[in-house]
All heavy atoms as atom14 arrays in JSON, in Angstrom:
{
  "sequence": "MKQLKESIYASLEMSPSSGRDHIERIAVERVREDPDHPEGVDAQLEGREPNWPK",
  "atom14_mask": [
    [1, 1, 1, 1, 1, 1, 1, 1, 0, 0, 0, 0, 0, 0],
    [1, 1, 1, 1, 1, 1, 1, 1, 1, 0, 0, 0, 0, 0],
    [1, 1, 1, 1, 1, 1, 1, 1, 1, 0, 0, 0, 0, 0],
    [1, 1, 1, 1, 1, 1, 1, 1, 0, 0, 0, 0, 0, 0],
    [1, 1, 1, 1, 1, 1, 1, 1, 1, 0, 0, 0, 0, 0],
    [1, 1, 1, 1, 1, 1, 1, 1, 1, 0, 0, 0, 0, 0],
    [1, 1, 1, 1, 1, 1, 0, 0, 0, 0, 0, 0, 0, 0],
    [1, 1, 1, 1, 1, 1, 1, 1, 0, 0, 0, 0, 0, 0],
    [1, 1, 1, 1, 1, 1, 1, 1, 1, 1, 1, 1, 0, 0],
    [1, 1, 1, 1, 1, 0, 0, 0, 0, 0, 0, 0, 0, 0],
    [1, 1, 1, 1, 1, 1, 0, 0, 0, 0, 0, 0, 0, 0],
    [1, 1, 1, 1, 1, 1, 1, 1, 0, 0, 0, 0, 0, 0],
    [1, 1, 1, 1, 1, 1, 1, 1, 1, 0, 0, 0, 0, 0],
    [1, 1, 1, 1, 1, 1, 1, 1, 0, 0, 0, 0, 0, 0],
    [1, 1, 1, 1, 1, 1, 0, 0, 0, 0, 0, 0, 0, 0],
    [1, 1, 1, 1, 1, 1, 1, 0, 0, 0, 0, 0, 0, 0],
    [1, 1, 1, 1, 1, 1, 0, 0, 0, 0, 0, 0, 0, 0],
    [1, 1, 1, 1, 1, 1, 0, 0, 0, 0, 0, 0, 0, 0],
    [1, 1, 1, 1, 0, 0, 0, 0, 0, 0, 0, 0, 0, 0],
    [1, 1, 1, 1, 1, 1, 1, 1, 1, 1, 1, 0, 0, 0],
    [1, 1, 1, 1, 1, 1, 1, 1, 0, 0, 0, 0, 0, 0],
    [1, 1, 1, 1, 1, 1, 1, 1, 1, 1, 0, 0, 0, 0],
    [1, 1, 1, 1, 1, 1, 1, 1, 0, 0, 0, 0, 0, 0],
    [1, 1, 1, 1, 1, 1, 1, 1, 1, 0, 0, 0, 0, 0],
    [1, 1, 1, 1, 1, 1, 1, 1, 1, 1, 1, 0, 0, 0],
    [1, 1, 1, 1, 1, 1, 1, 1, 0, 0, 0, 0, 0, 0],
    [1, 1, 1, 1, 1, 0, 0, 0, 0, 0, 0, 0, 0, 0],
    [1, 1, 1, 1, 1, 1, 1, 0, 0, 0, 0, 0, 0, 0],
    [1, 1, 1, 1, 1, 1, 1, 1, 1, 0, 0, 0, 0, 0],
    [1, 1, 1, 1, 1, 1, 1, 1, 1, 1, 1, 0, 0, 0],
    [1, 1, 1, 1, 1, 1, 1, 0, 0, 0, 0, 0, 0, 0],
    [1, 1, 1, 1, 1, 1, 1, 1, 1, 1, 1, 0, 0, 0],
    [1, 1, 1, 1, 1, 1, 1, 1, 1, 0, 0, 0, 0, 0],
    [1, 1, 1, 1, 1, 1, 1, 1, 0, 0, 0, 0, 0, 0],
    [1, 1, 1, 1, 1, 1, 1, 0, 0, 0, 0, 0, 0, 0],
    [1, 1, 1, 1, 1, 1, 1, 1, 0, 0, 0, 0, 0, 0],
    [1, 1, 1, 1, 1, 1, 1, 1, 1, 1, 0, 0, 0, 0],
    [1, 1, 1, 1, 1, 1, 1, 0, 0, 0, 0, 0, 0, 0],
    [1, 1, 1, 1, 1, 1, 1, 1, 1, 0, 0, 0, 0, 0],
    [1, 1, 1, 1, 0, 0, 0, 0, 0, 0, 0, 0, 0, 0],
    [1, 1, 1, 1, 1, 1, 1, 0, 0, 0, 0, 0, 0, 0],
    [1, 1, 1, 1, 1, 1, 1, 1, 0, 0, 0, 0, 0, 0],
    [1, 1, 1, 1, 1, 0, 0, 0, 0, 0, 0, 0, 0, 0],
    [1, 1, 1, 1, 1, 1, 1, 1, 1, 0, 0, 0, 0, 0],
    [1, 1, 1, 1, 1, 1, 1, 1, 0, 0, 0, 0, 0, 0],
    [1, 1, 1, 1, 1, 1, 1, 1, 1, 0, 0, 0, 0, 0],
    [1, 1, 1, 1, 0, 0, 0, 0, 0, 0, 0, 0, 0, 0],
    [1, 1, 1, 1, 1, 1, 1, 1, 1, 1, 1, 0, 0, 0],
    [1, 1, 1, 1, 1, 1, 1, 1, 1, 0, 0, 0, 0, 0],
    [1, 1, 1, 1, 1, 1, 1, 0, 0, 0, 0, 0, 0, 0],
    [1, 1, 1, 1, 1, 1, 1, 1, 0, 0, 0, 0, 0, 0],
    [1, 1, 1, 1, 1, 1, 1, 1, 1, 1, 1, 1, 1, 1],
    [1, 1, 1, 1, 1, 1, 1, 0, 0, 0, 0, 0, 0, 0],
    [1, 1, 1, 1, 1, 1, 1, 1, 1, 0, 0, 0, 0, 0]
  ],
  "atom14_positions": [
    [[-1.56, -8.95, 5.5], [-1.25, -9.82, 4.4], [-2.48, -10.63, 4.01], [-2.69, -10.89, 2.83], [-0.08, -10.72, 4.81], [0.43, -11.55, 3.7], [1.02, -10.56, 2.36], [2.67, -11.1, 2.21], [0.0, 0.0, 0.0], [0.0, 0.0, 0.0], [0.0, 0.0, 0.0], [0.0, 0.0, 0.0], [0.0, 0.0, 0.0], [0.0, 0.0, 0.0]],
    [[-3.27, -11.02, 5.01], [-4.46, -11.81, 4.74], [-5.42, -11.06, 3.82], [-5.95, -11.62, 2.86], [-5.16, -12.17, 6.04], [-6.41, -12.99, 5.85], [-7.08, -13.29, 7.17], [-8.38, -14.04, 6.94], [-9.12, -14.27, 8.17], [0.0, 0.0, 0.0], [0.0, 0.0, 0.0], [0.0, 0.0, 0.0], [0.0, 0.0, 0.0], [0.0, 0.0, 0.0]],
    [[-5.62, -9.76, 4.09], [-6.55, -8.99, 3.27], [-6.03, -8.83, 1.84], [-6.81, -8.88, 0.89], [-6.81, -7.63, 3.9], [-7.94, -6.9, 3.22], [-8.32, -5.63, 3.92], [-7.55, -5.09, 4.71], [-9.49, -5.12, 3.65], [0.0, 0.0, 0.0], [0.0, 0.0, 0.0], [0.0, 0.0, 0.0], [0.0, 0.0, 0.0], [0.0, 0.0, 0.0]],
    [[-4.73, -8.67, 1.7], [-4.15, -8.56, 0.35], [-4.35, -9.87, -0.41], [-4.73, -9.88, -1.58], [-2.68, -8.2, 0.43], [-1.98, -7.92, -0.89], [-2.69, -6.82, -1.67], [-0.53, -7.56, -0.65], [0.0, 0.0, 0.0], [0.0, 0.0, 0.0], [0.0, 0.0, 0.0], [0.0, 0.0, 0.0], [0.0, 0.0, 0.0], [0.0, 0.0, 0.0]],
    [[-4.13, -10.99, 0.27], [-4.33, -12.3, -0.36], [-5.8, -12.47, -0.78], [-6.09, -12.92, -1.89], [-3.93, -13.4, 0.61], [-4.02, -14.79, 0.05], [-3.55, -15.8, 1.09], [-3.73, -17.21, 0.61], [-3.3, -18.19, 1.61], [0.0, 0.0, 0.0], [0.0, 0.0, 0.0], [0.0, 0.0, 0.0], [0.0, 0.0, 0.0], [0.0, 0.0, 0.0]],
    [[-6.71, -12.08, 0.09], [-8.13, -12.18, -0.23], [-8.5, -11.29, -1.41], [-9.32, -11.65, -2.24], [-8.97, -11.82, 0.99], [-8.9, -12.86, 2.09], [-9.55, -12.42, 3.38], [-9.98, -11.25, 3.5], [-9.64, -13.26, 4.29], [0.0, 0.0, 0.0], [0.0, 0.0, 0.0], [0.0, 0.0, 0.0], [0.0, 0.0, 0.0], [0.0, 0.0, 0.0]],
    [[-7.86, -10.11, -1.48], [-8.16, -9.21, -2.6], [-7.68, -9.78, -3.92], [-8.3, -9.58, -4.96], [-7.56, -7.82, -2.35], [-6.16, -7.84, -2.47], [0.0, 0.0, 0.0], [0.0, 0.0, 0.0], [0.0, 0.0, 0.0], [0.0, 0.0, 0.0], [0.0, 0.0, 0.0], [0.0, 0.0, 0.0], [0.0, 0.0, 0.0], [0.0, 0.0, 0.0]],
    [[-6.58, -10.53, -3.88], [-6.09, -11.17, -5.11], [-7.09, -12.21, -5.59], [-7.43, -12.26, -6.78], [-4.7, -11.79, -4.87], [-3.67, -10.67, -4.69], [-4.31, -12.7, -6.04], [-2.32, -11.14, -4.22], [0.0, 0.0, 0.0], [0.0, 0.0, 0.0], [0.0, 0.0, 0.0], [0.0, 0.0, 0.0], [0.0, 0.0, 0.0], [0.0, 0.0, 0.0]],
    [[-7.59, -13.03, -4.67], [-8.58, -14.03, -5.06], [-9.87, -13.37, -5.55], [-10.48, -13.81, -6.52], [-8.87, -14.99, -3.91], [-7.75, -15.96, -3.65], [-7.12, -16.02, -2.42], [-7.31, -16.82, -4.65], [-6.07, -16.91, -2.18], [-6.27, -17.71, -4.42], [-5.66, -17.75, -3.19], [-4.64, -18.63, -2.97], [0.0, 0.0, 0.0], [0.0, 0.0, 0.0]],
    [[-10.29, -12.29, -4.89], [-11.51, -11.59, -5.31], [-11.34, -10.99, -6.7], [-12.28, -10.95, -7.49], [-11.86, -10.49, -4.31], [0.0, 0.0, 0.0], [0.0, 0.0, 0.0], [0.0, 0.0, 0.0], [0.0, 0.0, 0.0], [0.0, 0.0, 0.0], [0.0, 0.0, 0.0], [0.0, 0.0, 0.0], [0.0, 0.0, 0.0], [0.0, 0.0, 0.0]],
    [[-10.12, -10.55, -7.01], [-9.88, -9.93, -8.32], [-10.04, -10.91, -9.47], [-10.22, -10.51, -10.62], [-8.5, -9.28, -8.35], [-7.49, -10.27, -8.41], [0.0, 0.0, 0.0], [0.0, 0.0, 0.0], [0.0, 0.0, 0.0], [0.0, 0.0, 0.0], [0.0, 0.0, 0.0], [0.0, 0.0, 0.0], [0.0, 0.0, 0.0], [0.0, 0.0, 0.0]],
    [[-9.97, -12.2, -9.19], [-10.12, -13.2, -10.25], [-11.51, -13.17, -10.86], [-11.7, -13.6, -12.0], [-9.82, -14.6, -9.71], [-8.39, -14.82, -9.23], [-8.26, -16.2, -8.6], [-7.39, -14.65, -10.37], [0.0, 0.0, 0.0], [0.0, 0.0, 0.0], [0.0, 0.0, 0.0], [0.0, 0.0, 0.0], [0.0, 0.0, 0.0], [0.0, 0.0, 0.0]],
    [[-12.47, -12.65, -10.12], [-13.85, -12.55, -10.59], [-14.13, -11.23, -11.31], [-15.25, -10.97, -11.71], [-14.82, -12.7, -9.41], [-14.67, -13.99, -8.63], [-14.96, -15.22, -9.47], [-15.89, -15.17, -10.3], [-14.27, -16.23, -9.29], [0.0, 0.0, 0.0], [0.0, 0.0, 0.0], [0.0, 0.0, 0.0], [0.0, 0.0, 0.0], [0.0, 0.0, 0.0]],
    [[-13.11, -10.39, -11.43], [-13.27, -9.06, -12.03], [-12.57, -9.01, -13.38], [-11.76, -9.88, -13.7], [-12.65, -8.0, -11.1], [-13.22, -7.96, -9.72], [-12.28, -6.79, -8.7], [-12.97, -7.14, -7.1], [0.0, 0.0, 0.0], [0.0, 0.0, 0.0], [0.0, 0.0, 0.0], [0.0, 0.0, 0.0], [0.0, 0.0, 0.0], [0.0, 0.0, 0.0]],
    [[-12.85, -7.94, -14.11], [-12.09, -7.71, -15.34], [-10.64, -7.43, -14.95], [-10.37, -7.04, -13.81], [-12.67, -6.54, -16.12], [-12.4, -5.32, -15.44], [0.0, 0.0, 0.0], [0.0, 0.0, 0.0], [0.0, 0.0, 0.0], [0.0, 0.0, 0.0], [0.0, 0.0, 0.0], [0.0, 0.0, 0.0], [0.0, 0.0, 0.0], [0.0, 0.0, 0.0]],
    [[-9.7, -7.61, -15.86], [-8.3, -7.36, -15.51], [-8.05, -5.95, -14.96], [-7.35, -5.79, -13.96], [-7.56, -7.58, -16.83], [-8.4, -8.57, -17.56], [-9.83, -8.19, -17.19], [0.0, 0.0, 0.0], [0.0, 0.0, 0.0], [0.0, 0.0, 0.0], [0.0, 0.0, 0.0], [0.0, 0.0, 0.0], [0.0, 0.0, 0.0], [0.0, 0.0, 0.0]],
    [[-8.63, -4.94, -15.57], [-8.38, -3.58, -15.09], [-9.05, -3.34, -13.73], [-8.47, -2.71, -12.85], [-8.84, -2.54, -16.11], [-10.22, -2.64, -16.34], [0.0, 0.0, 0.0], [0.0, 0.0, 0.0], [0.0, 0.0, 0.0], [0.0, 0.0, 0.0], [0.0, 0.0, 0.0], [0.0, 0.0, 0.0], [0.0, 0.0, 0.0], [0.0, 0.0, 0.0]],
    [[-10.25, -3.86, -13.54], [-10.92, -3.71, -12.25], [-10.18, -4.47, -11.16], [-10.03, -3.99, -10.04], [-12.37, -4.21, -12.31], [-13.13, -3.4, -13.16], [0.0, 0.0, 0.0], [0.0, 0.0, 0.0], [0.0, 0.0, 0.0], [0.0, 0.0, 0.0], [0.0, 0.0, 0.0], [0.0, 0.0, 0.0], [0.0, 0.0, 0.0], [0.0, 0.0, 0.0]],
    [[-9.69, -5.66, -11.48], [-8.93, -6.44, -10.53], [-7.65, -5.74, -10.11], [-7.31, -5.71, -8.92], [0.0, 0.0, 0.0], [0.0, 0.0, 0.0], [0.0, 0.0, 0.0], [0.0, 0.0, 0.0], [0.0, 0.0, 0.0], [0.0, 0.0, 0.0], [0.0, 0.0, 0.0], [0.0, 0.0, 0.0], [0.0, 0.0, 0.0], [0.0, 0.0, 0.0]],
    [[-6.95, -5.16, -11.09], [-5.73, -4.42, -10.78], [-6.03, -3.23, -9.88], [-5.33, -2.99, -8.9], [-5.06, -3.95, -12.08], [-3.72, -3.26, -11.83], [-3.18, -2.57, -13.06], [-4.04, -1.45, -13.38], [-4.63, -1.24, -14.55], [-4.45, -2.09, -15.53], [-5.4, -0.21, -14.76], [0.0, 0.0, 0.0], [0.0, 0.0, 0.0], [0.0, 0.0, 0.0]],
    [[-7.08, -2.49, -10.21], [-7.46, -1.34, -9.39], [-7.82, -1.75, -7.97], [-7.46, -1.08, -7.01], [-8.63, -0.59, -10.03], [-8.27, 0.1, -11.32], [-7.06, 0.26, -11.6], [-9.2, 0.47, -12.07], [0.0, 0.0, 0.0], [0.0, 0.0, 0.0], [0.0, 0.0, 0.0], [0.0, 0.0, 0.0], [0.0, 0.0, 0.0], [0.0, 0.0, 0.0]],
    [[-8.52, -2.86, -7.84], [-8.93, -3.36, -6.53], [-7.71, -3.73, -5.68], [-7.59, -3.32, -4.53], [-9.84, -4.57, -6.72], [-10.25, -5.23, -5.45], [-11.12, -4.63, -4.56], [-9.91, -6.42, -4.91], [-11.29, -5.46, -3.52], [-10.57, -6.54, -3.73], [0.0, 0.0, 0.0], [0.0, 0.0, 0.0], [0.0, 0.0, 0.0], [0.0, 0.0, 0.0]],
    [[-6.79, -4.49, -6.26], [-5.59, -4.9, -5.53], [-4.74, -3.68, -5.18], [-4.21, -3.58, -4.06], [-4.78, -5.92, -6.36], [-5.56, -7.21, -6.49], [-3.41, -6.16, -5.74], [-4.97, -8.19, -7.47], [0.0, 0.0, 0.0], [0.0, 0.0, 0.0], [0.0, 0.0, 0.0], [0.0, 0.0, 0.0], [0.0, 0.0, 0.0], [0.0, 0.0, 0.0]],
    [[-4.61, -2.75, -6.1], [-3.82, -1.54, -5.84], [-4.41, -0.75, -4.69], [-3.68, -0.27, -3.82], [-3.77, -0.69, -7.1], [-2.91, 0.55, -6.96], [-2.85, 1.33, -8.26], [-2.47, 0.75, -9.29], [-3.2, 2.53, -8.22], [0.0, 0.0, 0.0], [0.0, 0.0, 0.0], [0.0, 0.0, 0.0], [0.0, 0.0, 0.0], [0.0, 0.0, 0.0]],
    [[-5.73, -0.62, -4.65], [-6.4, 0.13, -3.58], [-6.13, -0.51, -2.21], [-5.79, 0.16, -1.25], [-7.89, 0.22, -3.87], [-8.65, 1.09, -2.88], [-10.12, 1.28, -3.27], [-10.83, 0.03, -3.49], [-11.19, -0.46, -4.68], [-10.91, 0.21, -5.78], [-11.83, -1.61, -4.79], [0.0, 0.0, 0.0], [0.0, 0.0, 0.0], [0.0, 0.0, 0.0]],
    [[-6.23, -1.84, -2.15], [-5.98, -2.55, -0.9], [-4.51, -2.4, -0.48], [-4.21, -2.15, 0.69], [-6.34, -4.06, -1.05], [-7.82, -4.23, -1.37], [-5.95, -4.83, 0.2], [-8.78, -3.75, -0.31], [0.0, 0.0, 0.0], [0.0, 0.0, 0.0], [0.0, 0.0, 0.0], [0.0, 0.0, 0.0], [0.0, 0.0, 0.0], [0.0, 0.0, 0.0]],
    [[-3.59, -2.54, -1.42], [-2.17, -2.43, -1.11], [-1.83, -1.04, -0.58], [-1.08, -0.9, 0.4], [-1.33, -2.75, -2.34], [0.0, 0.0, 0.0], [0.0, 0.0, 0.0], [0.0, 0.0, 0.0], [0.0, 0.0, 0.0], [0.0, 0.0, 0.0], [0.0, 0.0, 0.0], [0.0, 0.0, 0.0], [0.0, 0.0, 0.0], [0.0, 0.0, 0.0]],
    [[-2.37, 0.0, -1.2], [-2.1, 1.37, -0.76], [-2.66, 1.61, 0.64], [-2.02, 2.24, 1.49], [-2.66, 2.4, -1.77], [-2.66, 3.8, -1.2], [-1.87, 2.35, -3.07], [0.0, 0.0, 0.0], [0.0, 0.0, 0.0], [0.0, 0.0, 0.0], [0.0, 0.0, 0.0], [0.0, 0.0, 0.0], [0.0, 0.0, 0.0], [0.0, 0.0, 0.0]],
    [[-3.84, 1.07, 0.91], [-4.42, 1.21, 2.26], [-3.51, 0.57, 3.29], [-3.29, 1.13, 4.37], [-5.8, 0.54, 2.32], [-6.87, 1.3, 1.59], [-8.19, 0.54, 1.52], [-8.33, -0.53, 2.17], [-9.1, 1.01, 0.81], [0.0, 0.0, 0.0], [0.0, 0.0, 0.0], [0.0, 0.0, 0.0], [0.0, 0.0, 0.0], [0.0, 0.0, 0.0]],
    [[-2.95, -0.61, 2.99], [-2.07, -1.31, 3.94], [-0.8, -0.5, 4.18], [-0.33, -0.4, 5.3], [-1.7, -2.7, 3.43], [-2.8, -3.66, 3.32], [-3.49, -3.94, 4.67], [-4.92, -3.93, 4.43], [-5.79, -3.06, 4.92], [-5.43, -2.13, 5.73], [-7.06, -3.12, 4.62], [0.0, 0.0, 0.0], [0.0, 0.0, 0.0], [0.0, 0.0, 0.0]],
    [[-0.23, 0.05, 3.13], [1.0, 0.84, 3.28], [0.74, 2.07, 4.14], [1.54, 2.4, 5.02], [1.56, 1.25, 1.9], [2.63, 2.31, 2.03], [2.09, 0.03, 1.17], [0.0, 0.0, 0.0], [0.0, 0.0, 0.0], [0.0, 0.0, 0.0], [0.0, 0.0, 0.0], [0.0, 0.0, 0.0], [0.0, 0.0, 0.0], [0.0, 0.0, 0.0]],
    [[-0.38, 2.72, 3.92], [-0.68, 3.94, 4.68], [-0.92, 3.66, 6.16], [-0.8, 4.55, 6.98], [-1.87, 4.66, 4.07], [-1.51, 5.3, 2.77], [-2.65, 6.09, 2.2], [-2.21, 6.77, 0.98], [-3.02, 7.21, 0.06], [-4.32, 7.07, 0.19], [-2.55, 7.8, -1.01], [0.0, 0.0, 0.0], [0.0, 0.0, 0.0], [0.0, 0.0, 0.0]],
    [[-1.28, 2.43, 6.5], [-1.47, 2.07, 7.9], [-0.16, 1.79, 8.62], [-0.12, 1.73, 9.84], [-2.38, 0.84, 8.0], [-3.8, 1.12, 7.61], [-4.68, -0.12, 7.61], [-4.16, -1.22, 7.85], [-5.88, 0.04, 7.36], [0.0, 0.0, 0.0], [0.0, 0.0, 0.0], [0.0, 0.0, 0.0], [0.0, 0.0, 0.0], [0.0, 0.0, 0.0]],
    [[0.92, 1.63, 7.88], [2.22, 1.35, 8.48], [2.69, 2.59, 9.26], [2.64, 3.7, 8.75], [3.23, 1.03, 7.38], [4.55, 0.55, 7.93], [5.17, 1.3, 8.7], [4.96, -0.57, 7.58], [0.0, 0.0, 0.0], [0.0, 0.0, 0.0], [0.0, 0.0, 0.0], [0.0, 0.0, 0.0], [0.0, 0.0, 0.0], [0.0, 0.0, 0.0]],
    [[3.17, 2.41, 10.5], [3.59, 3.56, 11.3], [4.77, 4.33, 10.7], [4.97, 5.5, 11.0], [3.96, 2.97, 12.66], [3.93, 1.5, 12.51], [3.26, 1.16, 11.23], [0.0, 0.0, 0.0], [0.0, 0.0, 0.0], [0.0, 0.0, 0.0], [0.0, 0.0, 0.0], [0.0, 0.0, 0.0], [0.0, 0.0, 0.0], [0.0, 0.0, 0.0]],
    [[5.57, 3.69, 9.84], [6.71, 4.38, 9.22], [6.31, 5.21, 8.01], [7.12, 5.99, 7.5], [7.76, 3.36, 8.79], [8.45, 2.7, 9.96], [8.49, 3.32, 11.04], [8.95, 1.57, 9.81], [0.0, 0.0, 0.0], [0.0, 0.0, 0.0], [0.0, 0.0, 0.0], [0.0, 0.0, 0.0], [0.0, 0.0, 0.0], [0.0, 0.0, 0.0]],
    [[5.1, 5.07, 7.54], [4.66, 5.76, 6.32], [4.79, 7.28, 6.42], [5.38, 7.9, 5.52], [3.23, 5.36, 5.98], [2.71, 6.01, 4.75], [1.89, 7.11, 4.8], [2.91, 5.75, 3.43], [1.59, 7.48, 3.56], [2.2, 6.67, 2.72], [0.0, 0.0, 0.0], [0.0, 0.0, 0.0], [0.0, 0.0, 0.0], [0.0, 0.0, 0.0]],
    [[4.28, 7.93, 7.48], [4.39, 9.4, 7.53], [5.83, 9.9, 7.48], [6.12, 10.87, 6.78], [3.73, 9.77, 8.86], [2.84, 8.62, 9.19], [3.51, 7.41, 8.61], [0.0, 0.0, 0.0], [0.0, 0.0, 0.0], [0.0, 0.0, 0.0], [0.0, 0.0, 0.0], [0.0, 0.0, 0.0], [0.0, 0.0, 0.0], [0.0, 0.0, 0.0]],
    [[6.74, 9.24, 8.19], [8.14, 9.68, 8.17], [8.75, 9.49, 6.79], [9.47, 10.37, 6.31], [8.96, 8.91, 9.21], [10.45, 9.17, 9.14], [10.88, 10.62, 9.29], [10.1, 11.44, 9.82], [12.0, 10.95, 8.86], [0.0, 0.0, 0.0], [0.0, 0.0, 0.0], [0.0, 0.0, 0.0], [0.0, 0.0, 0.0], [0.0, 0.0, 0.0]],
    [[8.43, 8.4, 6.13], [8.97, 8.17, 4.79], [8.49, 9.22, 3.8], [9.26, 9.74, 3.0], [0.0, 0.0, 0.0], [0.0, 0.0, 0.0], [0.0, 0.0, 0.0], [0.0, 0.0, 0.0], [0.0, 0.0, 0.0], [0.0, 0.0, 0.0], [0.0, 0.0, 0.0], [0.0, 0.0, 0.0], [0.0, 0.0, 0.0], [0.0, 0.0, 0.0]],
    [[7.22, 9.54, 3.86], [6.65, 10.55, 2.96], [7.24, 11.93, 3.27], [7.66, 12.65, 2.36], [5.11, 10.58, 3.06], [4.53, 11.77, 2.31], [4.52, 9.28, 2.54], [0.0, 0.0, 0.0], [0.0, 0.0, 0.0], [0.0, 0.0, 0.0], [0.0, 0.0, 0.0], [0.0, 0.0, 0.0], [0.0, 0.0, 0.0], [0.0, 0.0, 0.0]],
    [[7.28, 12.29, 4.54], [7.84, 13.59, 4.93], [9.29, 13.72, 4.48], [9.7, 14.76, 3.94], [7.76, 13.8, 6.44], [6.34, 14.02, 6.93], [5.45, 14.28, 6.09], [6.12, 13.93, 8.15], [0.0, 0.0, 0.0], [0.0, 0.0, 0.0], [0.0, 0.0, 0.0], [0.0, 0.0, 0.0], [0.0, 0.0, 0.0], [0.0, 0.0, 0.0]],
    [[10.08, 12.67, 4.69], [11.49, 12.71, 4.29], [11.63, 12.89, 2.79], [12.45, 13.67, 2.32], [12.19, 11.43, 4.75], [0.0, 0.0, 0.0], [0.0, 0.0, 0.0], [0.0, 0.0, 0.0], [0.0, 0.0, 0.0], [0.0, 0.0, 0.0], [0.0, 0.0, 0.0], [0.0, 0.0, 0.0], [0.0, 0.0, 0.0], [0.0, 0.0, 0.0]],
    [[10.81, 12.18, 2.04], [10.88, 12.3, 0.58], [10.51, 13.71, 0.13], [11.19, 14.3, -0.71], [9.97, 11.29, -0.08], [10.07, 11.29, -1.58], [9.22, 10.22, -2.23], [8.32, 9.66, -1.62], [9.49, 9.94, -3.49], [0.0, 0.0, 0.0], [0.0, 0.0, 0.0], [0.0, 0.0, 0.0], [0.0, 0.0, 0.0], [0.0, 0.0, 0.0]],
    [[9.46, 14.27, 0.71], [9.03, 15.61, 0.31], [10.04, 16.68, 0.72], [10.17, 17.7, 0.05], [7.66, 15.92, 0.93], [6.49, 15.09, 0.4], [5.23, 15.39, 1.19], [6.28, 15.34, -1.08], [0.0, 0.0, 0.0], [0.0, 0.0, 0.0], [0.0, 0.0, 0.0], [0.0, 0.0, 0.0], [0.0, 0.0, 0.0], [0.0, 0.0, 0.0]],
    [[10.75, 16.44, 1.81], [11.74, 17.4, 2.3], [13.13, 17.16, 1.73], [14.06, 17.89, 2.03], [11.78, 17.36, 3.83], [10.48, 17.81, 4.46], [10.39, 17.51, 5.95], [11.39, 17.03, 6.55], [9.31, 17.76, 6.53], [0.0, 0.0, 0.0], [0.0, 0.0, 0.0], [0.0, 0.0, 0.0], [0.0, 0.0, 0.0], [0.0, 0.0, 0.0]],
    [[13.28, 16.11, 0.92], [14.56, 15.82, 0.29], [15.63, 15.38, 1.27], [16.79, 15.73, 1.12], [0.0, 0.0, 0.0], [0.0, 0.0, 0.0], [0.0, 0.0, 0.0], [0.0, 0.0, 0.0], [0.0, 0.0, 0.0], [0.0, 0.0, 0.0], [0.0, 0.0, 0.0], [0.0, 0.0, 0.0], [0.0, 0.0, 0.0], [0.0, 0.0, 0.0]],
    [[15.26, 14.61, 2.27], [16.22, 14.14, 3.27], [16.06, 12.65, 3.47], [15.12, 12.04, 3.01], [16.0, 14.86, 4.6], [14.61, 14.62, 5.19], [14.47, 15.25, 6.59], [13.11, 15.15, 7.07], [12.57, 14.08, 7.65], [13.29, 12.99, 7.81], [11.31, 14.09, 8.06], [0.0, 0.0, 0.0], [0.0, 0.0, 0.0], [0.0, 0.0, 0.0]],
    [[17.03, 12.07, 4.17], [16.94, 10.65, 4.52], [15.92, 10.5, 5.65], [15.85, 11.33, 6.56], [18.3, 10.13, 4.98], [19.32, 10.02, 3.87], [18.91, 9.0, 2.82], [18.48, 7.89, 3.19], [19.02, 9.32, 1.62], [0.0, 0.0, 0.0], [0.0, 0.0, 0.0], [0.0, 0.0, 0.0], [0.0, 0.0, 0.0], [0.0, 0.0, 0.0]],
    [[15.14, 9.43, 5.65], [14.17, 9.23, 6.72], [14.86, 8.93, 8.05], [15.93, 8.34, 8.09], [13.34, 8.02, 6.27], [13.95, 7.54, 5.02], [15.05, 8.43, 4.61], [0.0, 0.0, 0.0], [0.0, 0.0, 0.0], [0.0, 0.0, 0.0], [0.0, 0.0, 0.0], [0.0, 0.0, 0.0], [0.0, 0.0, 0.0], [0.0, 0.0, 0.0]],
    [[14.24, 9.35, 9.11], [14.72, 9.1, 10.45], [13.88, 7.97, 11.04], [12.94, 8.21, 11.77], [14.63, 10.36, 11.31], [15.19, 10.18, 12.7], [15.92, 9.22, 12.95], [14.85, 11.08, 13.58], [0.0, 0.0, 0.0], [0.0, 0.0, 0.0], [0.0, 0.0, 0.0], [0.0, 0.0, 0.0], [0.0, 0.0, 0.0], [0.0, 0.0, 0.0]],
    [[14.25, 6.73, 10.67], [13.46, 5.58, 11.1], [13.72, 5.28, 12.57], [14.85, 5.39, 13.04], [13.82, 4.34, 10.29], [13.66, 4.5, 8.81], [14.66, 4.41, 7.9], [12.47, 4.78, 8.07], [14.17, 4.6, 6.63], [12.82, 4.83, 6.71], [11.15, 4.99, 8.42], [11.89, 5.07, 5.71], [10.22, 5.24, 7.42], [10.59, 5.27, 6.09]],
    [[12.69, 4.89, 13.3], [12.9, 4.49, 14.69], [13.79, 3.25, 14.75], [13.75, 2.41, 13.86], [11.51, 4.14, 15.21], [10.55, 4.46, 14.13], [11.31, 4.79, 12.89], [0.0, 0.0, 0.0], [0.0, 0.0, 0.0], [0.0, 0.0, 0.0], [0.0, 0.0, 0.0], [0.0, 0.0, 0.0], [0.0, 0.0, 0.0], [0.0, 0.0, 0.0]],
    [[14.58, 3.16, 15.79], [15.5, 2.03, 15.92], [14.91, 0.94, 16.75], [14.08, 1.02, 17.51], [16.8, 2.5, 16.53], [17.48, 3.46, 15.55], [18.89, 3.71, 15.98], [19.69, 4.53, 15.09], [19.62, 5.27, 14.14], [0.0, 0.0, 0.0], [0.0, 0.0, 0.0], [0.0, 0.0, 0.0], [0.0, 0.0, 0.0], [0.0, 0.0, 0.0]]
  ]
}
């Protein structure tokens, strides 16, 4: 969350489109680091409900 917050502040010094791209890139990186990401993607591609760990 800290890095996302920092990216928002950094984007204030950029053009609107560059700022949006910067924040989006950071957000996507954070999501991909989540351990549930591979199961969610696989489930979506296979057309099934995800099997989340309990």
